C-alpha positions as CSV (number, residue, x, y, z in Angstrom):
1,X,0.0,0.3,0.1
2,X,2.8,2.2,0.9
3,X,4.2,1.7,-2.8
4,X,0.9,2.5,-4.1
5,X,0.8,5.9,-2.3
6,X,4.4,6.3,-3.3
7,X,3.6,5.6,-6.8
8,X,0.8,8.1,-6.9
9,X,2.7,10.7,-5.3
10,X,5.2,10.5,-7.8
11,X,2.5,10.3,-10.6
12,X,0.9,13.8,-9.1
13,X,4.4,15.4,-8.7
14,X,5.2,14.2,-12.4
15,X,2.4,15.7,-13.7
16,X,2.8,19.3,-11.7
17,X,6.1,19.1,-13.4
18,X,4.8,18.4,-16.6
19,X,2.2,21.1,-16.3
20,X,4.8,23.5,-15.3
21,X,6.7,22.8,-18.5
22,X,3.5,23.0,-20.8
23,X,2.8,26.6,-19.5
24,X,6.3,27.4,-20.2
25,X,5.7,25.6,-23.7
26,X,2.4,27.6,-24.5
27,X,4.1,31.1,-23.9
28,X,7.2,30.1,-26.2
29,X,5.1,31.0,-29.4
30,X,2.5,33.5,-30.5
31,X,1.8,31.5,-33.7
32,X,-1.7,29.8,-33.2
33,X,-0.8,26.6,-35.1
34,X,2.3,26.1,-32.8
35,X,-0.1,26.9,-29.7
36,X,-2.6,24.5,-31.0
37,X,0.0,21.5,-31.6
38,X,1.7,22.1,-28.2
39,X,-1.8,22.0,-26.7
40,X,-2.7,18.8,-28.5
41,X,0.6,17.4,-27.4
42,X,0.4,18.2,-23.6
43,X,-2.7,16.7,-23.3
44,X,-1.8,13.3,-25.0
45,X,0.8,12.8,-22.7
46,X,-0.9,13.9,-19.6
47,X,-4.0,11.8,-20.2
48,X,-3.5,8.0,-20.8
49,X,-6.8,6.4,-21.4
50,X,-7.4,8.1,-24.7
51,X,-7.5,7.4,-28.7
52,X,-8.0,11.2,-29.7
53,X,-7.9,15.0,-28.9
54,X,-9.9,17.4,-30.6
55,X,-9.8,21.5,-30.4
56,X,-12.6,23.1,-31.9
57,X,-12.5,27.0,-31.8
58,X,-15.2,29.7,-32.6
59,X,-15.2,31.6,-35.7
60,X,-16.9,34.9,-35.0
61,X,-17.4,35.8,-38.7
62,X,-19.5,32.5,-39.0
63,X,-20.9,32.0,-35.7
64,X,-19.9,28.4,-35.9
65,X,-17.3,26.0,-34.2
66,X,-14.7,24.8,-35.9
67,X,-12.2,21.8,-35.9
68,X,-8.5,24.0,-35.2
69,X,-6.1,21.0,-34.2
70,X,-6.4,16.9,-33.8
71,X,-4.6,13.8,-33.3
72,X,-6.0,10.3,-33.7
73,X,-8.5,11.3,-36.6
74,X,-9.1,12.0,-40.4
75,X,-8.5,15.9,-40.1
76,X,-10.1,16.5,-43.4
77,X,-13.7,15.4,-42.7
78,X,-13.9,17.1,-39.7
79,X,-12.7,20.3,-41.4
80,X,-16.1,20.5,-43.0
81,X,-17.9,20.4,-39.8
82,X,-19.6,23.4,-38.5
83,X,-21.3,23.0,-35.1
84,X,-23.6,26.0,-33.9
85,X,-23.5,26.8,-30.5
86,X,-25.8,24.0,-28.7
87,X,-25.0,21.6,-31.3
88,X,-23.7,18.2,-30.1
89,X,-21.5,17.9,-27.2
90,X,-19.2,20.3,-28.7
91,X,-21.8,23.2,-28.9
92,X,-23.4,22.1,-25.6
93,X,-20.3,22.7,-23.6
94,X,-19.4,25.9,-25.6
95,X,-22.5,27.3,-24.3
96,X,-22.6,26.1,-20.9
97,X,-18.9,26.8,-20.4
98,X,-18.7,24.0,-17.9
99,X,-16.5,20.9,-18.4
100,X,-18.6,17.6,-18.8
101,X,-17.0,14.0,-18.1
102,X,-18.9,11.2,-20.1
103,X,-18.8,7.6,-18.6
104,X,-21.3,5.8,-20.7
105,X,-22.1,5.6,-23.9
106,X,-25.9,6.5,-23.3
107,X,-24.7,9.7,-21.8
108,X,-23.0,10.6,-25.1
109,X,-25.4,9.6,-27.4
110,X,-28.1,11.8,-25.6
111,X,-25.7,14.8,-25.9
112,X,-25.1,14.1,-29.5
113,X,-28.6,13.7,-30.4
114,X,-29.1,17.1,-31.8
115,X,-26.2,17.1,-34.2
116,X,-27.1,17.8,-37.8
117,X,-27.2,14.9,-40.4
118,X,-24.7,16.7,-42.7
119,X,-21.9,17.3,-39.6
120,X,-22.6,14.0,-38.5
121,X,-21.6,12.3,-41.5
122,X,-18.3,14.6,-41.7
123,X,-17.8,13.8,-37.9
124,X,-18.3,9.7,-38.4
125,X,-15.9,10.1,-41.6
126,X,-13.4,11.7,-39.4
127,X,-13.6,9.5,-36.5
128,X,-13.2,6.4,-38.7
129,X,-16.6,5.3,-38.1
130,X,-16.1,4.6,-34.6
131,X,-18.7,4.6,-31.5
132,X,-17.4,6.2,-28.3
133,X,-17.0,4.5,-25.1
134,X,-16.1,7.6,-22.8
135,X,-15.0,11.1,-23.4
136,X,-14.8,14.3,-21.8
137,X,-14.8,17.7,-23.4
138,X,-13.3,21.2,-21.4
139,X,-14.1,24.6,-22.4
140,X,-11.4,27.2,-23.5
141,X,-12.3,30.4,-21.2
142,X,-10.7,33.7,-21.6
143,X,-12.2,36.6,-19.0
144,X,-15.6,34.5,-19.2
145,X,-15.5,34.3,-22.8
146,X,-15.2,30.9,-24.3
147,X,-12.9,30.9,-27.1
148,X,-13.3,27.1,-28.4
149,X,-13.4,23.6,-26.7
150,X,-10.7,20.5,-26.0
151,X,-12.5,16.9,-26.6
152,X,-10.9,13.6,-25.7
153,X,-12.5,10.6,-26.6
154,X,-11.9,7.0,-26.2
155,X,-13.0,4.8,-28.8
156,X,-10.8,1.2,-28.3
157,X,-9.1,1.5,-24.6
158,X,-10.8,-0.6,-21.9
159,X,-10.5,2.5,-19.0
160,X,-12.7,5.3,-18.5
161,X,-11.5,8.8,-17.7
162,X,-11.5,10.1,-14.2
163,X,-12.2,13.0,-12.5
164,X,-8.3,13.5,-12.4
165,X,-8.0,13.4,-16.0
166,X,-10.5,15.9,-16.4
167,X,-8.9,18.2,-13.7
168,X,-5.6,18.3,-16.1
169,X,-7.1,18.9,-19.1
170,X,-8.7,21.7,-17.3
171,X,-5.9,23.6,-16.4
172,X,-3.8,23.0,-19.7
173,X,-7.1,24.8,-21.2
174,X,-7.0,27.5,-18.8
175,X,-3.7,27.8,-19.7
176,X,-4.4,27.6,-23.4
177,X,-6.6,30.2,-23.3
178,X,-4.3,32.7,-22.3
179,X,-2.2,31.5,-25.1
180,X,-4.8,31.6,-27.6
181,X,-5.5,35.1,-26.6
182,X,-2.3,36.5,-26.7
183,X,-1.9,34.7,-30.1
184,X,-4.8,35.9,-31.7
185,X,-4.1,39.6,-30.4
186,X,-0.8,39.1,-32.2
187,X,-2.6,37.5,-35.5
188,X,-4.6,40.6,-35.5
189,X,-1.4,42.8,-35.0
190,X,0.1,40.8,-38.0
191,X,-3.1,40.9,-39.7
192,X,-3.4,44.8,-39.4
193,X,0.2,45.5,-40.3
194,X,-0.3,43.3,-43.4
195,X,-3.4,45.3,-44.2
196,X,-1.9,48.8,-43.9
197,X,0.9,47.9,-45.9
198,X,-1.2,46.0,-48.8
199,X,-3.9,49.0,-48.8
200,X,-0.8,51.7,-48.9
201,X,0.5,49.9,-52.0
202,X,-3.3,49.6,-53.6
203,X,-3.5,53.2,-52.4
204,X,-0.3,53.8,-54.7
205,X,-2.1,51.7,-57.9
206,X,-5.4,53.8,-57.6
207,X,-3.6,57.2,-57.6
208,X,-1.1,56.0,-60.4
209,X,-3.6,55.7,-62.6
210,X,-4.8,59.1,-62.0
211,X,-1.6,60.6,-62.6
212,X,-1.0,58.5,-66.1
213,X,-4.7,59.7,-67.1
214,X,-6.0,56.3,-67.1
215,X,-9.4,57.7,-65.6
216,X,-12.1,56.6,-63.6
217,X,-12.7,53.2,-65.8
218,X,-9.4,51.6,-64.6
219,X,-9.7,52.3,-61.2
220,X,-12.8,50.6,-61.2
221,X,-11.2,47.6,-63.0
222,X,-8.8,47.0,-60.5
223,X,-11.3,47.7,-57.5
224,X,-13.4,44.7,-58.8
225,X,-10.5,42.6,-59.1
226,X,-9.3,43.0,-55.8
227,X,-12.8,42.6,-54.1
228,X,-14.2,40.2,-56.5
229,X,-17.5,41.7,-56.9
230,X,-18.6,44.0,-59.7
231,X,-18.9,48.0,-59.0
232,X,-20.7,50.7,-61.0
233,X,-20.3,54.3,-60.8
234,X,-23.2,56.3,-60.7
235,X,-23.0,60.1,-61.5
236,X,-25.3,62.0,-59.4
237,X,-25.2,65.0,-56.6
238,X,-27.7,63.2,-54.7
239,X,-27.3,60.3,-52.3
240,X,-30.1,58.6,-50.6
241,X,-29.3,56.1,-47.7
242,X,-28.8,52.5,-49.5
243,X,-26.8,49.5,-47.8
244,X,-25.6,48.7,-51.7
245,X,-24.2,52.6,-52.2
246,X,-21.5,54.0,-51.1
247,X,-21.0,57.6,-51.6
248,X,-18.0,59.3,-53.3
249,X,-17.4,62.8,-50.9
250,X,-15.5,65.6,-51.4
251,X,-15.4,67.8,-48.0
252,X,-19.3,67.8,-47.5
253,X,-19.9,67.6,-51.4
254,X,-21.7,64.3,-52.6
255,X,-19.6,63.7,-56.2
256,X,-21.4,60.7,-56.8
257,X,-22.2,56.6,-56.0
258,X,-20.3,53.4,-56.3
259,X,-23.1,50.6,-56.7
260,X,-22.1,47.4,-55.2
261,X,-23.1,44.2,-55.6
262,X,-24.1,43.3,-51.9
263,X,-24.3,45.7,-48.7
264,X,-20.6,47.4,-48.0
265,X,-21.1,46.2,-44.3
266,X,-20.9,42.7,-45.8
267,X,-17.2,43.2,-47.2
268,X,-14.2,42.1,-45.2
269,X,-12.7,44.8,-43.3
270,X,-9.6,44.7,-45.6
271,X,-11.9,45.0,-48.9
272,X,-13.9,47.6,-47.3
273,X,-10.7,49.7,-46.8
274,X,-10.0,49.0,-50.6
275,X,-13.6,50.4,-51.6
276,X,-12.8,53.4,-49.2
277,X,-9.4,53.9,-51.0
278,X,-11.0,53.7,-54.4
279,X,-13.9,56.1,-53.4
280,X,-10.8,58.7,-52.2
281,X,-9.0,58.0,-55.7
282,X,-12.3,58.6,-58.1
283,X,-13.0,61.9,-55.8
284,X,-10.0,63.0,-56.7
285,X,-10.4,62.4,-60.4
286,X,-13.6,64.0,-60.4
287,X,-12.1,66.9,-58.6
288,X,-9.7,67.3,-61.6
289,X,-12.1,67.0,-64.1
290,X,-14.2,69.4,-62.1
291,X,-11.5,72.0,-62.5
292,X,-10.9,71.3,-66.0
293,X,-14.9,71.7,-66.6
294,X,-14.9,74.8,-64.7
295,X,-11.9,76.3,-67.1
296,X,-14.0,75.0,-70.2
297,X,-17.0,77.2,-68.7
298,X,-15.2,80.1,-68.3
299,X,-13.7,79.8,-72.3
300,X,-17.5,79.5,-73.2
301,X,-18.3,82.7,-71.2
302,X,-15.3,84.5,-73.2
303,X,-16.6,83.2,-76.4
304,X,-20.4,84.3,-75.6
305,X,-19.1,87.7,-74.7
306,X,-17.3,87.9,-77.9
307,X,-20.7,86.9,-79.6
308,X,-22.4,89.8,-78.0
309,X,-20.2,92.6,-79.5
310,X,-19.0,93.5,-83.2
311,X,-16.6,91.0,-84.6
312,X,-14.2,91.1,-87.4
313,X,-15.0,88.4,-90.2
314,X,-12.1,86.4,-89.0
315,X,-12.9,86.4,-85.5
316,X,-16.5,85.3,-86.3
317,X,-15.8,82.5,-88.6
318,X,-13.0,81.1,-85.6
319,X,-15.7,80.9,-83.1
320,X,-18.5,79.3,-85.5
321,X,-15.9,76.9,-86.3
322,X,-15.5,76.4,-82.8
323,X,-19.4,76.0,-82.2
324,X,-20.0,74.2,-85.4
325,X,-22.4,76.6,-86.8
326,X,-23.6,77.9,-89.8
327,X,-23.2,81.5,-90.5
328,X,-26.3,81.9,-92.3
329,X,-28.4,79.7,-89.4
330,X,-30.6,81.5,-87.2
331,X,-30.1,81.6,-83.6
332,X,-32.3,82.0,-80.3
333,X,-31.5,82.9,-77.0
334,X,-32.9,81.3,-73.5
335,X,-32.6,82.4,-70.2
336,X,-33.3,79.9,-67.2
337,X,-33.5,81.4,-63.8
338,X,-34.5,79.9,-60.2
339,X,-37.8,81.5,-59.0
340,X,-37.5,81.4,-55.5
341,X,-34.0,79.8,-55.0
342,X,-30.8,79.7,-57.2
343,X,-30.8,76.8,-59.6
344,X,-27.8,75.4,-58.1
345,X,-25.9,75.4,-54.3
346,X,-23.1,78.2,-54.8
347,X,-21.0,75.9,-52.2
348,X,-21.1,73.1,-54.1
349,X,-19.3,73.5,-57.4
350,X,-20.6,70.3,-58.9
351,X,-24.0,71.2,-58.5
352,X,-23.7,73.7,-61.2
353,X,-21.7,71.3,-63.3
354,X,-24.2,68.6,-63.2
355,X,-27.1,70.8,-64.1
356,X,-25.1,72.3,-67.2
357,X,-24.0,68.8,-68.3
358,X,-27.6,67.4,-67.7
359,X,-29.1,70.1,-69.8
360,X,-26.3,69.7,-72.8
361,X,-27.2,65.8,-72.7
362,X,-31.1,66.8,-73.1
363,X,-30.3,69.3,-75.7
364,X,-28.2,66.9,-78.0
365,X,-31.4,64.4,-78.3
366,X,-33.4,67.5,-79.4
367,X,-31.0,70.0,-81.2
368,X,-27.8,69.6,-82.7
369,X,-24.6,72.0,-81.4
370,X,-26.3,73.8,-79.0
371,X,-24.5,76.4,-76.6
372,X,-24.4,76.4,-72.8
373,X,-23.3,79.5,-70.5
374,X,-23.6,79.7,-67.0
375,X,-23.9,83.3,-66.0
376,X,-23.9,83.9,-62.2
377,X,-27.0,82.1,-61.5
378,X,-28.4,81.8,-64.7
379,X,-28.2,79.7,-67.4
380,X,-27.7,81.1,-71.0
381,X,-28.7,78.9,-73.7
382,X,-28.3,79.3,-77.5
383,X,-29.9,77.3,-80.1
384,X,-29.5,77.4,-83.6
385,X,-32.1,76.5,-86.1
386,X,-34.5,75.9,-83.5
387,X,-38.2,74.5,-84.7
388,X,-41.3,75.5,-82.5
389,X,-42.0,71.9,-81.7
390,X,-38.4,71.4,-80.2
391,X,-38.7,74.5,-78.2
392,X,-41.9,73.0,-76.5
393,X,-39.8,69.6,-75.9
394,X,-36.8,71.5,-74.2
395,X,-39.0,73.6,-72.1
396,X,-40.6,70.5,-70.9
397,X,-37.0,68.7,-70.5
398,X,-35.9,71.3,-68.5
399,X,-38.5,71.1,-66.0
400,X,-37.9,67.2,-65.9
401,X,-34.5,68.0,-65.0
402,X,-34.7,70.9,-62.2
403,X,-37.4,68.9,-60.8
404,X,-40.9,70.3,-60.4
405,X,-40.6,71.2,-56.5
406,X,-37.6,74.1,-57.7
407,X,-39.4,76.6,-59.8
408,X,-38.0,77.9,-62.8
409,X,-38.2,81.1,-64.8
410,X,-37.4,80.7,-68.6
411,X,-37.0,84.0,-70.5
412,X,-37.4,83.6,-74.5
413,X,-35.6,85.9,-77.3
414,X,-37.1,86.1,-80.9
415,X,-35.0,84.2,-83.6
416,X,-32.2,86.5,-85.1
417,X,-29.2,85.9,-87.4
418,X,-25.8,85.4,-85.9
419,X,-24.9,88.4,-85.9
420,X,-28.1,90.1,-84.3
421,X,-27.6,87.5,-81.1
422,X,-27.3,90.5,-78.5
423,X,-30.7,91.5,-79.6
424,X,-32.3,87.7,-79.2
425,X,-30.0,88.4,-75.8
426,X,-31.4,91.3,-74.6
427,X,-35.0,90.4,-75.6
428,X,-34.5,87.0,-73.5
429,X,-33.5,89.2,-70.2
430,X,-36.3,91.4,-70.6
431,X,-38.3,88.1,-71.1
432,X,-37.1,86.8,-68.1
433,X,-37.6,90.3,-65.9
434,X,-41.2,90.7,-67.1
435,X,-41.5,87.0,-65.5
436,X,-40.3,88.3,-62.4
437,X,-42.5,91.5,-61.9
438,X,-45.7,90.2,-63.4
439,X,-45.9,86.4,-61.5
440,X,-48.1,85.1,-64.2
441,X,-46.4,83.0,-66.2
442,X,-43.0,81.4,-65.2
443,X,-42.3,81.1,-69.3
444,X,-42.3,84.2,-71.3
445,X,-41.6,84.8,-74.9
446,X,-40.6,88.0,-75.9
447,X,-42.2,87.5,-79.6
448,X,-45.7,87.1,-77.7
449,X,-45.3,89.9,-75.5
450,X,-47.5,93.1,-76.6
451,X,-47.0,96.7,-75.2
452,X,-45.1,95.3,-72.5
453,X,-41.8,95.1,-74.6
454,X,-42.3,99.0,-75.3
455,X,-42.1,99.7,-71.3
456,X,-38.3,98.5,-71.0
457,X,-37.4,101.5,-73.6
458,X,-39.2,104.3,-71.9
459,X,-37.2,106.2,-69.0
460,X,-38.3,105.8,-65.9
461,X,-39.2,109.4,-65.3
462,X,-41.6,109.4,-67.9
463,X,-43.0,106.0,-66.9
464,X,-43.7,107.3,-63.4
465,X,-45.5,110.4,-64.6
466,X,-47.4,108.8,-66.5
467,X,-48.7,106.1,-63.8
468,X,-49.3,109.1,-61.3
469,X,-51.3,111.1,-63.9
470,X,-53.6,107.9,-64.8
471,X,-53.8,105.7,-61.3
472,X,-52.1,108.0,-58.9
473,X,-55.3,108.9,-57.1
474,X,-55.8,105.3,-56.6
475,X,-52.5,104.6,-55.8
476,X,-52.8,107.0,-52.7
477,X,-56.5,105.5,-51.7
478,X,-56.1,101.5,-51.2
479,X,-54.5,98.8,-52.6
480,X,-57.1,96.6,-52.7
481,X,-58.7,98.4,-55.6
482,X,-55.5,98.1,-57.4
483,X,-55.4,94.4,-57.2
484,X,-59.2,94.3,-58.2
485,X,-58.6,96.6,-61.3
486,X,-55.7,94.6,-62.1
487,X,-57.3,91.2,-61.9
488,X,-60.4,92.9,-64.0
489,X,-58.0,93.6,-66.9
490,X,-56.6,89.7,-66.7
491,X,-60.1,88.7,-67.1
492,X,-60.6,91.1,-70.1
493,X,-63.5,93.0,-67.9
494,X,-65.6,89.5,-67.7
495,X,-67.1,90.2,-64.1
496,X,-68.2,86.9,-63.3
497,X,-64.6,85.8,-63.5
498,X,-63.1,88.8,-61.8
499,X,-65.1,87.9,-59.0
500,X,-64.5,84.0,-58.8
501,X,-60.7,84.9,-58.9
502,X,-60.6,87.5,-56.2
503,X,-63.1,85.3,-54.1
504,X,-65.8,87.9,-53.4
505,X,-69.5,88.6,-54.5
506,X,-70.3,90.2,-57.4
507,X,-72.4,93.0,-56.0
508,X,-68.8,93.6,-53.9
509,X,-66.8,93.6,-57.4
510,X,-70.0,96.3,-58.9
511,X,-69.0,98.2,-55.9
512,X,-65.5,98.4,-56.2
513,X,-65.5,99.1,-59.7
514,X,-67.8,101.9,-59.2
515,X,-65.8,103.3,-56.5
516,X,-62.7,103.2,-58.9
517,X,-64.5,105.1,-61.7
518,X,-65.4,107.7,-58.8
519,X,-62.0,108.2,-57.8
520,X,-60.2,108.4,-60.9
521,X,-63.3,110.2,-62.5
522,X,-63.2,108.2,-65.6
523,X,-65.8,105.9,-67.4
524,X,-64.3,102.2,-67.6
525,X,-66.5,101.5,-70.7
526,X,-65.1,104.5,-72.6
527,X,-62.5,102.6,-75.0
528,X,-59.6,105.5,-74.7
529,X,-60.0,105.7,-71.0
530,X,-59.7,102.0,-70.6
531,X,-56.5,101.5,-72.8
532,X,-55.0,104.6,-70.8
533,X,-56.1,102.9,-67.7
534,X,-54.7,99.3,-68.8
535,X,-51.5,100.8,-69.8
536,X,-50.8,102.5,-66.6
537,X,-51.7,99.8,-64.9
538,X,-49.1,97.4,-66.6
539,X,-46.5,100.0,-66.5
540,X,-47.3,100.2,-62.6
541,X,-46.5,96.2,-62.3
542,X,-43.5,96.3,-64.6
543,X,-42.0,99.5,-62.5
544,X,-43.1,98.5,-59.3
545,X,-42.0,94.7,-58.4
546,X,-44.7,94.1,-55.5
């Protein structure tokens, strides 16, 4: 008996020494493969009654437990197993975070009963179609977080595992958890350093495309190759939240989006960094293109300013060649301006550029060789040889591009020769000014204006004298009567329509009209007095922006 105790003491002491050696061995390497091999080797040396050792580690990406290292089994089939937490012995111990000793086949069968059919097929092949006689499973815990499990199975040997075996493996698992966590941190650092190095290299490739003038197409081709997924560049100055869209941003300005095949968050971290670098490179390319486009716009302004003045024949021919216009062509000027708000945000350069390019693309599909100039917050469009039906189509398309929520004013000059382009331009200006003052129509064609077109050629002092002579007394009395008179004029002296437009009773309208006659000492049925009154009111409306 004394000899048995001595043997037991010696065995305990030898195991203790071995555990110290294992602790040193586990901390000698930060490489995961070496840590796992050391763990398996140590476990097999300390537990005699066993055939197999297996380590399953939890994969955070898939949320499954996968084989990491093993001895005494066929490893390839086991690599295809993915245990969910709670599935079979492995998953249950992982969830419960408690060691479990199995001393009977019935208990083992019960714990393995919820293993999926697919996993069981791979497992059965991996353990060489053997049935487990006894086993124990130990969780690998680090700061209350389970990293995986260590499983020891007995298929052939007659002995069963003891509580002492379980305790020894538990100690090894605890030591291994620290080593595995250190290895994980080390591997993460290595990956991040490698990722940083690779992304810097990729970043340089993207920017080299810009330097070499390869353009956005080459950037997208490289991006698709690197992430193994199709990418489409969308030119837009608007961005709506969409998991498959990644915005291309400069400062706070949206330059466009990359349309991805799947949500950005589903790409691995490294590929997300690649997408971000590609967007930065595309933003730089777009900024470069934007600067070139601004130079083009400035050149167009110079061309247009020259057209407004007398040109020598040689200068005119040079400009006509640039614009691809025929010298005998008729031209027509159109001015487009925002009504309440500017057409574009002055703090967003691409807003203006996007609008101009959108108009150009639209005009190409309707008429040829149009010429667009951005002047302050106006767009000046010069159209050669324009047909009436084309003008209507252009106006409809303008509304579609700008959007119905953004009201625009459109002034249209008459058709003139190229040499008289200044006339059509000034007519377009007068038309848009008339639209601003009357607010009766947002589209004004100079050719359709009546006496209104003459008002702009009169001296302001003479206009004011005429207004005061004809309706001065009314202006000093009640502006409600001015509104009534203006509506009466607009409705062509139709009493019913005027009352309807003013939302008043017919008798009220009759009373107001009689009062107007009394104040002005006129007869609204007198043709000459009526014409003078209409002219005075129209002059007042044009000259007083109220």
